[in-house]
ZAZATI-102281 format. One record per residue (C-alpha): residue in one letter; x, y, z; residue number from 1. Coordinates in pm, 1 decimal. Example, Ala and Ser with C-alpha at 12.3 -4.5 7.8 and 13.67 -1.06 7.14 Angstrom:
A, 1230.0, -450.0, 780.0, 1
S, 1367.0, -106.0, 714.0, 2
END
This chain:
X, -2900.0, -242.5, 2522.2, 1
X, -2884.0, 112.4, 2418.5, 2
X, -2965.8, 345.9, 2136.2, 3
X, -2870.8, 696.0, 2054.2, 4
X, -3076.5, 866.7, 1794.0, 5
X, -3110.5, 1230.1, 1696.5, 6
X, -3112.0, 1441.1, 1384.6, 7
X, -2784.8, 1305.9, 1281.9, 8
X, -2681.5, 954.0, 1440.4, 9
X, -2837.6, 623.7, 1500.6, 10
X, -2623.0, 390.2, 1691.0, 11
X, -2728.2, 62.3, 1778.1, 12
X, -2575.6, -215.4, 1998.9, 13
X, -2660.1, -563.9, 1936.3, 14
X, -2783.7, -822.5, 2183.4, 15
X, -2607.9, -1166.2, 2157.8, 16
X, -2609.1, -1274.5, 1791.1, 17
X, -2773.5, -1617.8, 1915.5, 18
X, -3092.8, -1425.1, 1924.7, 19
X, -3078.7, -1260.2, 1586.0, 20
X, -3134.2, -1428.0, 1257.4, 21
X, -2790.4, -1532.6, 1096.5, 22
X, -2886.2, -1449.4, 745.2, 23
X, -2625.1, -1702.9, 607.4, 24
X, -2327.6, -1502.7, 765.9, 25
X, -2196.0, -1394.8, 1100.8, 26
X, -2292.8, -1032.1, 1042.1, 27
X, -2649.7, -913.8, 1037.3, 28
X, -2800.4, -550.2, 1003.7, 29
X, -2856.9, -445.0, 1352.0, 30
X, -3185.7, -276.0, 1262.0, 31
X, -3370.1, -629.1, 1261.3, 32
X, -3362.3, -619.5, 1650.1, 33
X, -3723.2, -589.2, 1756.6, 34
X, -3675.9, -449.3, 2108.6, 35
X, -3495.3, -94.7, 2087.3, 36
X, -3519.7, 146.0, 2350.0, 37
X, -3496.0, 545.0, 2230.8, 38
X, -3445.6, 664.3, 2587.3, 39
X, -3131.7, 824.1, 2495.0, 40
X, -3179.1, 1081.8, 2214.5, 41
X, -2897.5, 1327.9, 2112.5, 42
X, -2785.6, 1528.1, 1812.2, 43
X, -2435.1, 1461.8, 1713.3, 44
X, -2234.1, 1529.3, 1408.9, 45
X, -2528.4, 1644.0, 1204.4, 46
X, -2413.5, 1760.9, 855.9, 47
X, -2569.6, 1626.1, 546.5, 48
X, -2321.2, 1783.6, 291.1, 49
X, -2026.6, 1566.6, 390.9, 50
X, -1833.0, 1833.8, 565.9, 51
X, -1744.0, 1619.9, 880.6, 52
X, -1587.5, 1314.5, 939.1, 53
X, -1596.8, 1046.1, 1234.7, 54
X, -1299.5, 894.1, 1415.7, 55
X, -1322.9, 598.0, 1656.0, 56
X, -1109.1, 527.1, 1985.4, 57
X, -1036.9, 559.7, 2337.6, 58
X, -1036.5, 923.7, 2426.0, 59
X, -1168.2, 950.9, 2785.2, 60
X, -951.3, 721.1, 2972.3, 61
X, -1181.2, 421.2, 3005.4, 62
X, -1229.2, 108.9, 2818.6, 63
X, -1514.6, 241.0, 2588.2, 64
X, -1477.2, 308.9, 2235.0, 65
X, -1575.5, 686.3, 2180.8, 66
X, -1706.7, 858.7, 1867.0, 67
X, -1512.4, 1191.6, 1775.2, 68
X, -1658.5, 1424.9, 1514.2, 69
X, -1443.6, 1684.9, 1302.7, 70
X, -1569.8, 1964.1, 1093.3, 71
X, -1314.0, 1955.7, 823.0, 72
X, -1357.9, 2302.1, 724.4, 73
X, -1367.7, 2496.1, 1052.5, 74
X, -1155.8, 2225.6, 1258.7, 75
X, -1452.7, 2219.0, 1511.7, 76
X, -1453.4, 1906.2, 1743.4, 77
X, -1706.6, 1720.9, 1927.7, 78
X, -1689.4, 1398.8, 2123.1, 79
X, -1947.4, 1146.8, 2209.3, 80
X, -1859.3, 975.6, 2523.1, 81
X, -1983.2, 610.4, 2529.0, 82
X, -1935.9, 570.4, 2897.9, 83
X, -2156.0, 866.2, 2987.7, 84
X, -2371.2, 875.8, 2690.7, 85
X, -2311.5, 1246.7, 2650.5, 86
X, -2195.9, 1475.4, 2387.7, 87
X, -1892.6, 1687.4, 2489.0, 88
X, -1800.7, 2002.6, 2279.7, 89
X, -1451.2, 2087.5, 2252.2, 90
X, -1376.6, 2448.6, 2292.6, 91
X, -1094.3, 2462.6, 2050.5, 92
X, -1019.2, 2413.5, 1667.2, 93
X, -758.9, 2178.3, 1523.8, 94
X, -680.8, 2074.7, 1173.7, 95
X, -901.1, 2339.2, 978.6, 96
X, -926.3, 2400.6, 621.7, 97
X, -1007.3, 2039.7, 490.4, 98
X, -664.3, 1883.3, 600.1, 99
X, -680.6, 1523.2, 702.8, 100
X, -733.5, 1452.9, 1075.8, 101
X, -614.9, 1111.1, 1217.9, 102
X, -583.4, 952.6, 1550.4, 103
X, -291.8, 779.1, 1700.9, 104
X, -162.3, 687.5, 2069.4, 105
X, 169.0, 863.7, 2042.6, 106
X, 276.2, 844.2, 2402.4, 107
X, 143.3, 476.9, 2501.9, 108
X, -126.7, 603.2, 2751.7, 109
X, -390.3, 392.9, 2575.5, 110
X, -579.1, 725.2, 2479.5, 111
X, -622.0, 842.5, 2125.0, 112
X, -422.0, 1174.8, 2042.0, 113
X, -500.1, 1376.0, 1723.6, 114
X, -269.6, 1418.4, 1428.9, 115
X, -320.2, 1671.6, 1135.4, 116
X, -180.4, 1605.2, 795.1, 117
X, -143.2, 1930.2, 603.7, 118
X, -147.5, 1972.8, 232.1, 119
X, 206.8, 2030.9, 214.6, 120
X, 278.9, 1712.0, 376.8, 121
X, 391.6, 1834.9, 723.3, 122
X, 248.6, 1688.5, 1044.3, 123
X, 142.1, 1844.6, 1370.4, 124
X, -33.6, 1688.3, 1661.2, 125
X, -216.3, 1745.5, 1998.5, 126
X, -150.2, 1479.1, 2299.2, 127
X, -461.3, 1377.5, 2478.6, 128
X, -381.0, 1475.7, 2840.5, 129
X, -728.9, 1632.6, 2929.4, 130
X, -968.8, 1330.2, 2913.2, 131
X, -1054.2, 1404.9, 2562.9, 132
X, -1096.9, 1765.0, 2558.6, 133
X, -761.2, 1869.2, 2452.3, 134
X, -800.7, 2213.0, 2614.7, 135
X, -430.5, 2227.5, 2762.0, 136
X, -262.0, 2038.6, 2477.8, 137
X, -15.0, 2260.1, 2291.6, 138
X, -3.2, 2199.4, 1911.8, 139
X, 332.4, 2052.0, 1803.4, 140
X, 504.9, 1971.6, 1477.7, 141
X, 641.8, 1653.3, 1428.9, 142
X, 1013.5, 1755.1, 1325.6, 143
X, 1094.1, 1488.1, 1076.5, 144
X, 1337.2, 1506.7, 780.5, 145
X, 1052.4, 1379.1, 540.4, 146
X, 719.4, 1504.6, 437.3, 147
X, 412.3, 1272.4, 380.3, 148
X, 220.3, 1415.8, 87.3, 149
X, 121.1, 1062.1, -40.9, 150
X, 65.7, 829.7, 241.1, 151
X, 58.0, 840.2, 601.3, 152
X, 15.3, 563.4, 854.8, 153
X, 41.5, 510.9, 1213.9, 154
X, 95.7, 197.3, 1386.2, 155
X, 316.0, 15.9, 1652.1, 156
X, 605.4, -88.8, 1439.9, 157
X, 828.4, -219.3, 1716.1, 158
X, 580.8, -360.5, 1982.8, 159
X, 638.0, -75.7, 2249.8, 160
X, 248.2, -10.5, 2248.5, 161
X, 320.8, 346.6, 2107.9, 162
X, 222.4, 422.0, 1754.6, 163
X, 510.1, 491.6, 1517.7, 164
X, 503.0, 666.6, 1173.9, 165
X, 514.3, 524.5, 828.9, 166
X, 517.8, 802.2, 541.8, 167
X, 551.4, 773.1, 166.3, 168
X, 622.2, 1080.3, -44.0, 169
X, 537.3, 1143.4, -397.0, 170
X, 859.5, 993.9, -518.7, 171
X, 720.1, 658.0, -367.1, 172
X, 1008.1, 654.1, -104.9, 173
X, 897.2, 502.9, 218.6, 174
X, 1034.1, 667.3, 550.1, 175
X, 955.5, 550.3, 897.6, 176
X, 1051.7, 695.1, 1265.9, 177
X, 983.7, 507.8, 1586.5, 178
X, 821.0, 733.7, 1875.9, 179
X, 1050.3, 875.1, 2156.0, 180
X, 779.4, 927.5, 2431.6, 181
X, 1071.9, 1106.5, 2640.2, 182
X, 1121.7, 1351.1, 2390.2, 183
X, 771.7, 1444.0, 2304.3, 184
X, 840.8, 1846.5, 2318.0, 185
X, 1132.6, 1821.3, 2071.3, 186
X, 1018.6, 1606.9, 1774.0, 187
X, 848.0, 1303.5, 1927.1, 188
X, 1016.5, 1071.2, 1649.3, 189
X, 1375.2, 929.2, 1651.8, 190
X, 1573.4, 662.4, 1459.8, 191
X, 1412.4, 772.9, 1123.7, 192
X, 1476.7, 528.2, 831.4, 193
X, 1411.9, 496.2, 458.5, 194
X, 1324.2, 187.3, 291.7, 195
X, 1558.1, 160.5, 20.4, 196
X, 1328.9, 94.1, -291.6, 197
X, 1033.2, 270.5, -434.1, 198
X, 768.2, 31.9, -352.1, 199
X, 394.3, 17.2, -396.9, 200
X, 403.9, 357.0, -590.0, 201
X, 164.3, 300.9, -897.5, 202
X, -100.9, 559.6, -956.9, 203
X, -375.1, 305.5, -828.5, 204
X, -143.4, 131.5, -574.9, 205
X, -242.6, 156.9, -190.1, 206
X, -22.0, 89.2, 111.0, 207
X, -242.6, -72.9, 381.8, 208
X, -139.4, -150.3, 747.4, 209
X, -205.6, -467.0, 955.8, 210
X, -43.7, -731.6, 1146.5, 211
X, -14.7, -1007.9, 883.4, 212
X, 199.3, -1252.6, 1086.1, 213
X, 28.2, -1223.4, 1444.7, 214
X, 336.5, -1107.4, 1630.1, 215
X, 154.7, -782.2, 1747.8, 216
X, 352.1, -539.3, 1518.2, 217
X, 193.5, -369.9, 1215.5, 218
X, 310.7, -474.3, 878.1, 219
X, 267.4, -312.1, 551.5, 220
X, 91.2, -472.6, 259.8, 221
X, 58.0, -334.1, -115.8, 222
X, -278.5, -331.8, -298.0, 223
X, -149.5, -281.4, -637.8, 224
X, -356.4, -158.5, -949.7, 225
X, -689.1, -264.1, -761.9, 226
X, -645.7, -637.7, -876.8, 227
X, -318.4, -748.7, -682.2, 228
X, -169.2, -808.9, -349.5, 229
X, 197.3, -741.2, -402.9, 230
X, 469.3, -806.4, -149.1, 231
X, 440.8, -705.8, 237.3, 232
X, 687.1, -533.1, 419.4, 233
X, 710.0, -723.2, 760.5, 234
X, 819.3, -535.5, 1078.0, 235
X, 1125.0, -689.6, 1250.1, 236
X, 1100.7, -454.5, 1522.0, 237
X, 1356.2, -173.5, 1413.7, 238
X, 1327.2, -215.3, 1048.9, 239
X, 1104.3, -370.9, 748.5, 240
X, 1189.8, -698.8, 570.5, 241
X, 1017.6, -752.2, 237.1, 242
X, 826.6, -1070.6, 193.1, 243
X, 811.2, -1142.7, -166.4, 244
X, 506.7, -1264.7, -324.6, 245
X, 238.8, -1141.0, -579.3, 246
X, -119.5, -1292.1, -642.2, 247
X, -412.2, -1185.7, -814.0, 248
X, -684.0, -1082.0, -575.1, 249
X, -1013.9, -1244.4, -688.9, 250
X, -1225.0, -992.8, -507.3, 251
X, -1215.7, -624.7, -461.8, 252
X, -1094.7, -539.1, -846.9, 253
X, -1372.8, -331.9, -979.6, 254
X, -1379.7, 43.0, -964.1, 255
X, -1682.4, 71.9, -721.8, 256
X, -1476.3, -160.8, -462.3, 257
X, -1239.6, -76.1, -218.0, 258
X, -1019.5, -271.2, 33.7, 259
X, -963.0, -253.1, 433.2, 260
X, -706.2, -459.4, 628.0, 261
X, -855.7, -561.5, 978.3, 262
X, -838.5, -838.1, 1216.3, 263
X, -1220.2, -921.3, 1184.6, 264
X, -1231.7, -1280.6, 1375.8, 265
X, -976.7, -1175.1, 1630.4, 266
X, -715.7, -1442.0, 1585.1, 267
X, -427.0, -1173.3, 1575.2, 268
X, -395.2, -1200.9, 1192.8, 269
X, -535.1, -917.7, 970.9, 270
X, -793.6, -1000.4, 737.8, 271
X, -934.4, -860.2, 408.0, 272
X, -1257.8, -655.2, 407.0, 273
X, -1379.4, -592.9, 43.6, 274
X, -1650.4, -348.8, 23.2, 275
X, -1880.4, -244.5, -277.1, 276
X, -1970.3, 146.4, -274.1, 277
X, -2251.9, 86.0, -511.9, 278
X, -2632.2, 6.9, -460.4, 279
X, -2545.9, -363.1, -376.7, 280
X, -2365.0, -278.5, -71.8, 281
X, -2177.6, -589.6, -85.0, 282
X, -1931.9, -680.9, 182.2, 283
X, -1702.3, -957.1, 154.7, 284
X, -1438.5, -1093.9, 416.1, 285
X, -1130.3, -1295.0, 347.3, 286
X, -951.3, -1444.8, 642.7, 287
X, -549.2, -1451.8, 653.2, 288
X, -469.5, -1792.7, 743.6, 289
X, -140.8, -1796.5, 977.7, 290
X, 158.2, -1831.8, 746.4, 291
X, -26.2, -1830.5, 408.9, 292
X, -70.7, -1449.9, 339.3, 293
X, -426.2, -1502.3, 162.4, 294
X, -310.5, -1775.1, -71.1, 295
X, -666.1, -1930.6, 21.6, 296
X, -898.9, -1641.5, -104.2, 297
X, -1235.5, -1844.6, -40.6, 298
X, -1477.3, -1576.6, 81.5, 299
X, -1571.3, -1654.0, 467.4, 300
X, -1873.4, -1408.6, 449.9, 301
X, -2044.3, -1212.8, 200.2, 302
X, -2341.1, -1020.3, 300.1, 303
X, -2528.4, -669.8, 195.6, 304
X, -2452.3, -386.1, 414.6, 305
X, -2419.3, -10.1, 380.7, 306
X, -2564.0, 55.6, 47.1, 307
X, -2376.6, 335.6, -130.6, 308
X, -2111.2, 325.7, 147.4, 309
X, -1755.1, 453.7, 44.3, 310
X, -1420.9, 492.1, 191.4, 311
X, -1524.6, 797.0, 386.4, 312
X, -1829.4, 669.0, 562.0, 313
X, -1776.8, 297.8, 597.1, 314
X, -1551.8, 199.8, 924.7, 315
X, -1444.6, -121.5, 1070.2, 316
X, -1386.7, -52.3, 1465.2, 317
X, -1459.9, -236.3, 1772.9, 318
X, -1735.2, -21.2, 1907.8, 319
X, -1894.2, -232.6, 2153.2, 320
X, -1550.0, -321.6, 2315.7, 321
X, -1590.7, -694.9, 2303.5, 322
X, -1232.8, -770.0, 2124.6, 323
X, -1393.8, -800.2, 1780.9, 324
X, -1417.2, -545.0, 1491.0, 325
X, -1768.9, -406.9, 1399.2, 326
X, -1888.4, -274.6, 1074.8, 327
X, -2008.8, 74.1, 1093.9, 328
X, -2210.9, 256.3, 826.9, 329
X, -2240.1, 634.5, 809.9, 330
X, -2509.9, 748.8, 564.7, 331
X, -2604.7, 1071.5, 448.8, 332
X, -2961.1, 1125.7, 315.1, 333
X, -3090.5, 1440.6, 461.9, 334
X, -2983.2, 1284.6, 800.2, 335
X, -2688.3, 1074.6, 917.8, 336
X, -2720.5, 733.6, 1050.9, 337
X, -2477.9, 481.9, 1187.6, 338
X, -2547.8, 103.0, 1188.6, 339
X, -2339.0, -130.9, 1375.0, 340
X, -2354.9, -505.5, 1297.5, 341
X, -2185.0, -780.9, 1464.1, 342
X, -2233.7, -1154.3, 1535.5, 343
X, -1946.2, -1390.1, 1684.5, 344
X, -1774.8, -1642.5, 1480.7, 345
END
C-alpha cells in the first residue's frame, strides 16, 4: 500500500476490497482504510485556482499508469512517475495559452504522446520518445484537411493499436483519419474520410467514444440534449456504420449531471458513468450488456463520491493497473486531493 500526500495531491491505493466495507456497492471511498503509510510525501500539481489539469497514462515505458500535470496558461509540464514514486519536472513547455491538451498513442509504442488542440481548431503533437520527458520531440502539426473546432476524439478505429483521429467541426460534419506510423514526419494521418451526414450536432449534444460492441475498436455514441442516447457509429475498421436507435436516458438528464463512457467492469463493452456535480456527489453506473446498447438501464451501482466534482476534475482511469477502471476525484479547496476508489465486481 502506498500514499502520496503533499500540498496538492493525496493519492490512495486500496487493499483488496474484501477487507473494506462494501457500503452497498462495489466502489467504496478509499479514505475509510485505517492503515495508511505517509512515508512518501511530495508536492505535485498544487494550484488551487484551477489553472492546471491532470492526465493519466503510460508515459515512462513501463506498465504503471503515471499522472501528468499540465499548466494550462504557461504550458509547463510535470510528471509523477508511479513506478519510482518521483516527480519529474519537464524542461519545456507545450500547448500554452489555455488550449486543450490531450494524450494519445499515435505511433503504437504503448506510451502516451501529447496532442494540443488550439482555439482555431488546428492540432499539433509531441511524440513521447524520451521516457516521458519530451526533451527531443519536435512539435509537429497534423496536416489534415479539416479543423476540429467542436469535438476532437482519439481512439483506435481500425484495431492496429494506434490511436486515430475523429473530428467534428462547427457545421456538425464528422471527419476521421487513420494513423500512418511510417509517415510521422509529414502529417501522421492518412485515409481521411467524412461521415456524410450532420450527426449529433445539437447545442447540448455530445459525441462520446467507447467500444460498444466488444470488438476492440472505438465506436461513437451520441448523448443528445442531455436526455437521450441517439444512434451509434460503429467502427467497421476503415469506416463507420450507423446503428439506428434512440432511447430516453433514465439517468443523467439533469443540468448538474454529466456522462462518461468507460468499461467499468472489464468485460470489453463500454458502460455509462453518470456523475452529479452538486453536493450529493451521486455516481451511477449502467452496464452495457452485449448486443443490447443500454436497453436495460437498471443502475448497477449508485453511491456518493466526489462531492462538487465536475467534468474537469472527475476521472475514470485504471490507476492501479489491475485492468479495471478506478474513479479519481481531484478537488480544490485551498489544496488539491485525489481519492481513488475501487472494488472488484
